C-alpha positions as CSV (number, residue, x, y, z in Angstrom):
1,K,92.7,97.6,106.0
2,A,91.4,100.6,107.3
3,W,89.8,100.7,110.9
4,I,88.0,103.8,113.0
5,E,86.2,103.7,116.4
6,V,83.2,104.9,116.9
7,N,81.4,104.7,119.8
8,S,83.2,102.2,121.4
9,K,83.2,99.6,119.1
10,V,86.0,99.7,116.0
11,H,84.9,98.9,112.2
12,E,86.9,97.4,110.0
13,F,86.2,98.0,106.0
14,I,87.9,96.7,102.7
15,V,88.7,97.8,99.6
16,G,85.3,98.0,98.4
17,D,83.9,96.8,101.1
18,R,80.2,97.0,101.1
19,S,79.2,94.7,104.3
20,H,78.7,97.4,106.9
21,P,75.2,98.1,107.9
22,Q,75.4,101.9,106.7
23,S,77.2,100.9,103.6
24,D,74.3,103.0,102.2
25,E,75.2,105.9,103.9
26,I,78.5,105.5,104.0
27,D,78.5,105.2,99.5
28,A,75.8,108.2,99.6
29,K,78.4,110.6,101.7
30,L,81.7,109.6,99.3
31,K,79.3,110.5,95.7
32,G,78.2,113.5,97.6
33,L,81.9,114.0,98.2
34,S,83.2,113.4,95.4
35,R,81.6,115.7,93.2
36,Q,82.0,118.2,95.6
37,M,85.9,117.6,95.9
38,K,86.1,118.2,91.5
39,E,84.4,121.4,91.8
40,D,87.1,122.0,94.5
41,G,90.0,120.9,91.9
42,Y,90.5,117.4,93.2
43,L,91.1,115.0,89.9
44,P,91.7,111.2,90.4
45,H,94.6,109.5,90.2
46,L,93.3,107.2,87.6
47,D,97.1,105.3,86.5
48,L,97.1,103.9,90.1
49,V,94.5,101.6,88.6
50,L,96.5,98.5,87.1
51,Q,93.4,96.9,86.4
52,P,92.1,97.3,82.4
53,M,88.9,99.1,82.8
54,S,87.0,102.2,82.1
55,D,88.2,105.6,83.7
56,K,84.6,105.8,85.2
57,D,84.8,102.0,86.4
58,K,88.5,103.0,88.2
59,E,87.4,106.7,89.4
60,D,84.5,103.9,90.7
61,A,87.7,101.7,92.2
62,L,89.5,104.4,93.7
63,C,86.5,105.8,95.7
64,G,85.8,102.3,97.5
65,H,89.5,102.4,99.0
66,C,89.0,101.4,102.3
67,E,90.6,104.6,104.5
68,K,87.9,106.8,102.4
69,L,85.3,104.4,102.9
70,A,86.6,105.0,107.1
71,I,86.2,108.7,106.6
72,A,83.1,107.9,105.1
73,F,81.5,106.9,108.2
74,G,83.3,108.6,110.0
75,L,82.0,111.8,108.3
76,V,78.3,110.3,109.2
77,S,78.4,108.8,112.7
78,I,80.7,110.9,115.1
79,P,79.2,114.3,116.3
80,R,80.8,117.2,114.2
81,G,83.6,118.8,115.6
82,T,85.5,115.7,116.4
83,I,88.6,114.1,115.2
84,I,88.0,111.3,112.7
85,R,91.6,108.8,113.3
86,V,91.9,106.1,110.8
87,T,94.2,103.3,111.3
88,K,95.3,101.5,108.1
89,N,97.9,98.6,108.3
90,L,99.6,99.5,104.5
91,R,100.6,103.1,103.2
92,V,97.7,105.7,101.6
93,C,98.2,106.2,97.9
94,T,98.8,109.7,96.5
95,D,95.1,109.4,95.4
96,C,93.8,108.8,99.1
97,H,96.2,111.8,100.7
98,N,95.3,114.3,97.7
99,A,91.4,113.5,98.5
100,T,91.8,113.2,101.6
101,K,93.3,116.7,102.2
102,I,90.2,118.0,100.2
103,I,87.5,116.5,102.9
104,S,89.3,117.9,105.4
105,K,88.4,121.1,103.7
106,I,85.4,120.8,102.2
107,E,84.0,119.3,105.3
108,R,85.7,121.3,107.6
109,Q,86.8,118.6,109.4
110,E,90.7,117.2,111.4
111,I,91.5,114.0,110.4
112,I,93.9,111.9,111.5
113,V,95.2,108.6,109.4
114,R,98.4,107.0,110.6
115,D,99.1,104.3,107.7
116,A,102.1,101.7,108.1
117,Y,104.9,104.8,107.9
118,R,103.8,107.3,109.5
119,I,100.6,109.7,111.0
120,H,98.9,111.9,109.0
121,H,97.2,114.9,110.1
122,F,94.7,116.5,107.4
123,K,93.2,119.7,108.5
124,D,92.0,122.6,106.1
125,G,93.2,121.0,102.9
126,A,96.5,120.4,104.3
127,C,98.5,117.8,106.1
128,S,101.4,117.6,108.7
129,C,103.7,114.7,105.8
Protein backbone atom coordinates (compact mmCIF):
# COMPACT_ATOMS: atom_id res chain seq x y z
CA LYS A 1 0.00 0.00 0.00
CA ALA A 2 0.97 3.62 -0.53
CA TRP A 3 -0.51 6.78 0.91
CA ILE A 4 -0.41 10.42 -0.13
CA GLU A 5 -2.05 13.39 1.55
CA VAL A 6 -3.74 15.94 -0.69
CA ASN A 7 -5.87 18.81 0.64
CA SER A 8 -5.83 17.38 4.18
CA LYS A 9 -7.19 14.03 2.97
CA VAL A 10 -5.16 10.81 2.90
CA HIS A 11 -5.53 8.78 -0.30
CA GLU A 12 -4.61 5.08 -0.24
CA PHE A 13 -3.44 3.09 -3.25
CA ILE A 14 -3.04 -0.65 -3.67
CA VAL A 15 -1.26 -2.41 -6.55
CA GLY A 16 -3.47 -2.29 -9.64
CA ASP A 17 -6.07 -0.21 -7.79
CA ARG A 18 -8.79 1.35 -9.98
CA SER A 19 -11.17 2.36 -7.19
CA HIS A 20 -9.96 5.95 -6.84
CA PRO A 21 -12.40 8.54 -8.24
CA GLN A 22 -9.58 9.96 -10.41
CA SER A 23 -8.38 6.59 -11.77
CA ASP A 24 -8.81 7.64 -15.41
CA GLU A 25 -6.74 10.78 -14.85
CA ILE A 26 -4.09 8.79 -12.94
CA ASP A 27 -3.88 6.18 -15.71
CA ALA A 28 -3.58 8.87 -18.38
CA LYS A 29 -0.75 10.52 -16.45
CA LEU A 30 1.06 7.18 -16.04
CA LYS A 31 0.73 6.37 -19.75
CA GLY A 32 2.13 9.75 -20.70
CA LEU A 33 4.96 9.38 -18.21
CA SER A 34 5.71 5.88 -19.47
CA ARG A 35 6.23 7.21 -23.02
CA GLN A 36 8.43 10.06 -21.78
CA MET A 37 10.43 7.78 -19.49
CA LYS A 38 11.22 5.38 -22.34
CA GLU A 39 12.41 8.31 -24.44
CA ASP A 40 14.66 9.22 -21.50
CA GLY A 41 16.19 5.72 -21.37
CA TYR A 42 13.95 3.95 -18.84
CA LEU A 43 13.65 0.20 -19.28
CA PRO A 44 11.09 -1.57 -17.07
CA HIS A 45 12.51 -4.39 -14.93
CA LEU A 46 10.26 -7.10 -16.33
CA ASP A 47 12.17 -9.79 -14.42
CA LEU A 48 10.57 -8.46 -11.21
CA VAL A 49 7.18 -9.78 -12.35
CA LEU A 50 7.22 -13.47 -11.49
CA GLN A 51 3.89 -14.50 -13.00
CA PRO A 52 3.93 -16.06 -16.45
CA MET A 53 2.57 -13.37 -18.80
CA SER A 54 3.54 -11.41 -21.88
CA ASP A 55 6.10 -8.63 -21.63
CA LYS A 56 3.35 -6.07 -22.31
CA ASP A 57 1.29 -7.45 -19.40
CA LYS A 58 4.38 -7.41 -17.18
CA GLU A 59 4.99 -3.77 -18.10
CA ASP A 60 1.36 -2.93 -17.29
CA ALA A 61 1.68 -4.74 -13.95
CA LEU A 62 4.76 -2.70 -13.03
CA CYS A 63 2.99 0.50 -14.06
CA GLY A 64 0.25 -0.29 -11.53
CA HIS A 65 2.52 -0.44 -8.48
CA CYS A 66 0.96 1.51 -5.63
CA GLU A 67 3.72 4.11 -5.29
CA LYS A 68 3.52 4.93 -9.00
CA LEU A 69 -0.25 5.36 -8.66
CA ALA A 70 0.24 7.66 -5.65
CA ILE A 71 2.94 9.69 -7.40
CA ALA A 72 0.79 10.09 -10.53
CA PHE A 73 -2.11 11.19 -8.35
CA GLY A 74 0.17 13.72 -6.68
CA LEU A 75 1.30 15.05 -10.05
CA VAL A 76 -2.28 15.67 -11.19
CA SER A 77 -3.55 16.93 -7.82
CA ILE A 78 -0.83 18.96 -6.12
CA PRO A 79 0.27 22.39 -7.36
CA ARG A 80 3.48 22.27 -9.39
CA GLY A 81 6.51 22.94 -7.23
CA THR A 82 4.96 21.42 -4.11
CA ILE A 83 6.94 18.42 -2.86
CA ILE A 84 5.09 15.14 -3.43
CA ARG A 85 5.27 12.99 -0.28
CA VAL A 86 4.35 9.32 -0.45
CA THR A 87 4.46 6.77 2.35
CA LYS A 88 4.72 3.06 1.54
CA ASN A 89 4.31 0.05 3.82
CA LEU A 90 6.95 -2.08 2.06
CA ARG A 91 10.32 -1.49 0.47
CA VAL A 92 10.31 0.32 -2.90
CA CYS A 93 11.14 -2.12 -5.71
CA THR A 94 14.04 -1.48 -8.09
CA ASP A 95 11.73 -0.64 -10.98
CA CYS A 96 9.75 1.95 -8.98
CA HIS A 97 12.97 3.44 -7.62
CA ASN A 98 14.43 3.89 -11.10
CA ALA A 99 11.12 5.13 -12.51
CA THR A 100 10.73 7.71 -9.73
CA LYS A 101 14.22 9.07 -10.40
CA ILE A 102 13.28 9.65 -14.05
CA ILE A 103 9.84 11.05 -13.16
CA SER A 104 11.49 13.61 -10.86
CA LYS A 105 13.68 14.70 -13.76
CA ILE A 106 10.93 14.78 -16.42
CA GLU A 107 8.44 16.59 -14.20
CA ARG A 108 11.07 18.80 -12.48
CA GLN A 109 9.42 17.72 -9.26
CA GLU A 110 10.79 16.78 -5.86
CA ILE A 111 9.33 13.48 -4.66
CA ILE A 112 9.87 12.01 -1.22
CA VAL A 113 8.99 8.34 -0.71
CA ARG A 114 9.18 6.88 2.76
CA ASP A 115 9.28 3.11 2.64
CA ALA A 116 9.68 0.51 5.37
CA TYR A 117 13.46 1.00 5.53
CA ARG A 118 14.39 4.54 4.52
CA ILE A 119 13.34 7.89 3.17
CA HIS A 120 14.10 8.45 -0.52
CA HIS A 121 14.39 12.04 -1.71
CA PHE A 122 14.15 12.16 -5.51
CA LYS A 123 15.20 15.33 -7.30
CA ASP A 124 16.52 16.08 -10.79
CA GLY A 125 16.77 12.37 -11.66
CA ALA A 126 18.70 11.31 -8.57
CA CYS A 127 17.87 9.76 -5.21
CA SER A 128 19.39 10.57 -1.86
CA CYS A 129 20.09 6.92 -1.04
